PyMOL CGO cylinders between C-alpha atoms (Angstrom):
from pymol import cmd
from pymol.cgo import CYLINDER

trace = [
    CYLINDER, -17.42, 16.21, -3.48, -17.00, 13.60, -1.01, 0.3, 1, 1, 1, 1, 1, 1,
    CYLINDER, -17.00, 13.60, -1.01, -16.92, 9.76, -2.01, 0.3, 1, 1, 1, 1, 1, 1,
    CYLINDER, -16.92, 9.76, -2.01, -19.53, 7.46, -1.53, 0.3, 1, 1, 1, 1, 1, 1,
    CYLINDER, -19.53, 7.46, -1.53, -18.24, 5.64, 1.61, 0.3, 1, 1, 1, 1, 1, 1,
    CYLINDER, -18.24, 5.64, 1.61, -20.41, 2.77, 1.31, 0.3, 1, 1, 1, 1, 1, 1,
    CYLINDER, -20.41, 2.77, 1.31, -19.22, 2.00, -2.42, 0.3, 1, 1, 1, 1, 1, 1,
    CYLINDER, -19.22, 2.00, -2.42, -15.62, 2.19, -0.79, 0.3, 1, 1, 1, 1, 1, 1,
    CYLINDER, -15.62, 2.19, -0.79, -16.48, 0.03, 1.96, 0.3, 1, 1, 1, 1, 1, 1,
    CYLINDER, -16.48, 0.03, 1.96, -18.04, -2.63, -0.90, 0.3, 1, 1, 1, 1, 1, 1,
    CYLINDER, -18.04, -2.63, -0.90, -14.36, -2.43, -2.34, 0.3, 1, 1, 1, 1, 1, 1,
    CYLINDER, -14.36, -2.43, -2.34, -12.77, -2.99, 0.78, 0.3, 1, 1, 1, 1, 1, 1,
    CYLINDER, -12.77, -2.99, 0.78, -14.72, -6.12, 1.60, 0.3, 1, 1, 1, 1, 1, 1,
    CYLINDER, -14.72, -6.12, 1.60, -14.27, -7.44, -1.80, 0.3, 1, 1, 1, 1, 1, 1,
    CYLINDER, -14.27, -7.44, -1.80, -10.16, -6.78, -1.96, 0.3, 1, 1, 1, 1, 1, 1,
    CYLINDER, -10.16, -6.78, -1.96, -9.81, -8.38, 1.59, 0.3, 1, 1, 1, 1, 1, 1,
    CYLINDER, -9.81, -8.38, 1.59, -6.88, -8.58, 3.33, 0.3, 1, 1, 1, 1, 1, 1,
    CYLINDER, -6.88, -8.58, 3.33, -4.22, -8.79, 0.51, 0.3, 1, 1, 1, 1, 1, 1,
    CYLINDER, -4.22, -8.79, 0.51, -1.22, -7.06, 1.56, 0.3, 1, 1, 1, 1, 1, 1,
    CYLINDER, -1.22, -7.06, 1.56, -0.20, -5.70, -1.53, 0.3, 1, 1, 1, 1, 1, 1,
    CYLINDER, -0.20, -5.70, -1.53, -3.51, -3.45, -1.74, 0.3, 1, 1, 1, 1, 1, 1,
    CYLINDER, -3.51, -3.45, -1.74, -3.07, -0.16, 0.35, 0.3, 1, 1, 1, 1, 1, 1,
    CYLINDER, -3.07, -0.16, 0.35, -5.56, 2.84, 0.19, 0.3, 1, 1, 1, 1, 1, 1,
    CYLINDER, -5.56, 2.84, 0.19, -5.08, 6.07, -0.33, 0.3, 1, 1, 1, 1, 1, 1,
    CYLINDER, -5.08, 6.07, -0.33, -7.28, 9.58, -0.57, 0.3, 1, 1, 1, 1, 1, 1,
    CYLINDER, -7.28, 9.58, -0.57, -6.71, 11.45, -3.60, 0.3, 1, 1, 1, 1, 1, 1,
    CYLINDER, -6.71, 11.45, -3.60, -8.54, 14.18, -5.57, 0.3, 1, 1, 1, 1, 1, 1,
    CYLINDER, -8.54, 14.18, -5.57, -11.48, 13.94, -2.89, 0.3, 1, 1, 1, 1, 1, 1,
    CYLINDER, -11.48, 13.94, -2.89, -11.71, 10.28, -3.46, 0.3, 1, 1, 1, 1, 1, 1,
    CYLINDER, -11.71, 10.28, -3.46, -10.44, 7.06, -2.43, 0.3, 1, 1, 1, 1, 1, 1,
    CYLINDER, -10.44, 7.06, -2.43, -8.14, 5.03, -4.59, 0.3, 1, 1, 1, 1, 1, 1,
    CYLINDER, -8.14, 5.03, -4.59, -7.02, 1.50, -4.01, 0.3, 1, 1, 1, 1, 1, 1,
    CYLINDER, -7.02, 1.50, -4.01, -3.68, 0.79, -5.43, 0.3, 1, 1, 1, 1, 1, 1,
    CYLINDER, -3.68, 0.79, -5.43, -2.41, -2.82, -6.01, 0.3, 1, 1, 1, 1, 1, 1,
    CYLINDER, -2.41, -2.82, -6.01, 1.60, -2.76, -5.27, 0.3, 1, 1, 1, 1, 1, 1,
    CYLINDER, 1.60, -2.76, -5.27, 1.65, 1.16, -5.56, 0.3, 1, 1, 1, 1, 1, 1,
    CYLINDER, 1.65, 1.16, -5.56, -0.59, 1.20, -9.19, 0.3, 1, 1, 1, 1, 1, 1,
    CYLINDER, -0.59, 1.20, -9.19, -4.18, 2.47, -8.90, 0.3, 1, 1, 1, 1, 1, 1,
    CYLINDER, -4.18, 2.47, -8.90, -6.18, -0.42, -9.63, 0.3, 1, 1, 1, 1, 1, 1,
    CYLINDER, -6.18, -0.42, -9.63, -9.84, 0.65, -8.56, 0.3, 1, 1, 1, 1, 1, 1,
    CYLINDER, -9.84, 0.65, -8.56, -11.18, 3.73, -6.75, 0.3, 1, 1, 1, 1, 1, 1,
    CYLINDER, -11.18, 3.73, -6.75, -14.68, 6.30, -6.05, 0.3, 1, 1, 1, 1, 1, 1,
    CYLINDER, -14.68, 6.30, -6.05, -15.23, 9.20, -6.65, 0.3, 1, 1, 1, 1, 1, 1,
    CYLINDER, -15.23, 9.20, -6.65, -18.06, 11.18, -5.97, 0.3, 1, 1, 1, 1, 1, 1,
    CYLINDER, -18.06, 11.18, -5.97, -20.46, 8.15, -6.65, 0.3, 1, 1, 1, 1, 1, 1,
    CYLINDER, -20.46, 8.15, -6.65, -18.81, 6.69, -9.33, 0.3, 1, 1, 1, 1, 1, 1,
    CYLINDER, -18.81, 6.69, -9.33, -16.34, 3.75, -9.78, 0.3, 1, 1, 1, 1, 1, 1,
    CYLINDER, -16.34, 3.75, -9.78, -13.44, 4.35, -11.31, 0.3, 1, 1, 1, 1, 1, 1,
    CYLINDER, -13.44, 4.35, -11.31, -11.38, 0.95, -12.91, 0.3, 1, 1, 1, 1, 1, 1,
    CYLINDER, -11.38, 0.95, -12.91, -8.02, 0.08, -14.83, 0.3, 1, 1, 1, 1, 1, 1,
    CYLINDER, -8.02, 0.08, -14.83, -9.22, -2.25, -17.14, 0.3, 1, 1, 1, 1, 1, 1,
    CYLINDER, -9.22, -2.25, -17.14, -6.11, -2.23, -19.27, 0.3, 1, 1, 1, 1, 1, 1,
    CYLINDER, -6.11, -2.23, -19.27, -6.24, -0.32, -23.24, 0.3, 1, 1, 1, 1, 1, 1,
    CYLINDER, -6.24, -0.32, -23.24, -6.60, -3.52, -24.50, 0.3, 1, 1, 1, 1, 1, 1,
    CYLINDER, -6.60, -3.52, -24.50, -10.18, -4.20, -22.94, 0.3, 1, 1, 1, 1, 1, 1,
    CYLINDER, -10.18, -4.20, -22.94, -11.08, -0.54, -22.80, 0.3, 1, 1, 1, 1, 1, 1,
    CYLINDER, -11.08, -0.54, -22.80, -13.40, -0.59, -25.63, 0.3, 1, 1, 1, 1, 1, 1,
    CYLINDER, -13.40, -0.59, -25.63, -15.14, -3.85, -24.53, 0.3, 1, 1, 1, 1, 1, 1,
    CYLINDER, -15.14, -3.85, -24.53, -15.52, -2.37, -21.14, 0.3, 1, 1, 1, 1, 1, 1,
    CYLINDER, -15.52, -2.37, -21.14, -17.52, 0.61, -22.29, 0.3, 1, 1, 1, 1, 1, 1,
    CYLINDER, -17.52, 0.61, -22.29, -19.99, -1.45, -24.03, 0.3, 1, 1, 1, 1, 1, 1,
    CYLINDER, -19.99, -1.45, -24.03, -21.13, -2.44, -20.56, 0.3, 1, 1, 1, 1, 1, 1,
    CYLINDER, -21.13, -2.44, -20.56, -24.06, -0.37, -18.80, 0.3, 1, 1, 1, 1, 1, 1,
    CYLINDER, -24.06, -0.37, -18.80, -23.43, 2.96, -17.20, 0.3, 1, 1, 1, 1, 1, 1,
    CYLINDER, -23.43, 2.96, -17.20, -19.60, 3.26, -18.20, 0.3, 1, 1, 1, 1, 1, 1,
    CYLINDER, -19.60, 3.26, -18.20, -17.60, 5.84, -19.76, 0.3, 1, 1, 1, 1, 1, 1,
    CYLINDER, -17.60, 5.84, -19.76, -14.36, 6.51, -20.56, 0.3, 1, 1, 1, 1, 1, 1,
    CYLINDER, -14.36, 6.51, -20.56, -12.57, 8.42, -17.68, 0.3, 1, 1, 1, 1, 1, 1,
    CYLINDER, -12.57, 8.42, -17.68, -11.77, 12.02, -18.25, 0.3, 1, 1, 1, 1, 1, 1,
    CYLINDER, -11.77, 12.02, -18.25, -10.84, 14.16, -15.50, 0.3, 1, 1, 1, 1, 1, 1,
    CYLINDER, -10.84, 14.16, -15.50, -8.75, 16.84, -17.17, 0.3, 1, 1, 1, 1, 1, 1,
    CYLINDER, -8.75, 16.84, -17.17, -10.06, 16.83, -20.82, 0.3, 1, 1, 1, 1, 1, 1,
    CYLINDER, -10.06, 16.83, -20.82, -7.91, 14.06, -22.14, 0.3, 1, 1, 1, 1, 1, 1,
    CYLINDER, -7.91, 14.06, -22.14, -9.18, 10.95, -21.80, 0.3, 1, 1, 1, 1, 1, 1,
    CYLINDER, -9.18, 10.95, -21.80, -7.22, 8.32, -20.02, 0.3, 1, 1, 1, 1, 1, 1,
    CYLINDER, -7.22, 8.32, -20.02, -6.66, 5.15, -22.11, 0.3, 1, 1, 1, 1, 1, 1,
    CYLINDER, -6.66, 5.15, -22.11, -6.95, 2.03, -20.20, 0.3, 1, 1, 1, 1, 1, 1,
    CYLINDER, -6.95, 2.03, -20.20, -9.50, 3.63, -17.63, 0.3, 1, 1, 1, 1, 1, 1,
    CYLINDER, -9.50, 3.63, -17.63, -13.56, 3.20, -17.49, 0.3, 1, 1, 1, 1, 1, 1,
    CYLINDER, -13.56, 3.20, -17.49, -15.84, 5.42, -14.92, 0.3, 1, 1, 1, 1, 1, 1,
    CYLINDER, -15.84, 5.42, -14.92, -18.78, 3.17, -14.01, 0.3, 1, 1, 1, 1, 1, 1,
    CYLINDER, -18.78, 3.17, -14.01, -21.59, 5.07, -12.85, 0.3, 1, 1, 1, 1, 1, 1,
    CYLINDER, -21.59, 5.07, -12.85, -22.76, 4.74, -9.21, 0.3, 1, 1, 1, 1, 1, 1,
    CYLINDER, -22.76, 4.74, -9.21, -26.58, 3.90, -10.42, 0.3, 1, 1, 1, 1, 1, 1,
    CYLINDER, -26.58, 3.90, -10.42, -24.98, 1.23, -12.18, 0.3, 1, 1, 1, 1, 1, 1,
    CYLINDER, -24.98, 1.23, -12.18, -23.00, -0.47, -9.79, 0.3, 1, 1, 1, 1, 1, 1,
    CYLINDER, -23.00, -0.47, -9.79, -25.20, -2.96, -8.11, 0.3, 1, 1, 1, 1, 1, 1,
    CYLINDER, -25.20, -2.96, -8.11, -25.62, -3.08, -4.03, 0.3, 1, 1, 1, 1, 1, 1,
    CYLINDER, -25.62, -3.08, -4.03, -24.98, -6.29, -2.62, 0.3, 1, 1, 1, 1, 1, 1,
    CYLINDER, -24.98, -6.29, -2.62, -27.97, -8.12, -1.58, 0.3, 1, 1, 1, 1, 1, 1,
]
cmd.load_cgo(trace, "trace")
């Protein structure tokens, strides 16, 4: 499954030119790393976001979110936001 290149481009625009941010293709998607650690990414049409273990439950109250689980083992500190819930820039 190809990732949503439009969403990836919107992330690039938001992240700007910070030299600590790098981009890497992973598992058919795109990950954006901050100093070598994945911070946010696009997988399929969805946005994956590192929110931290202490704020996961709060993040899951937002519309379109679910726990990040690619292997049958939920990843604590990560959520996925459905692409349909990620508003396009006006």
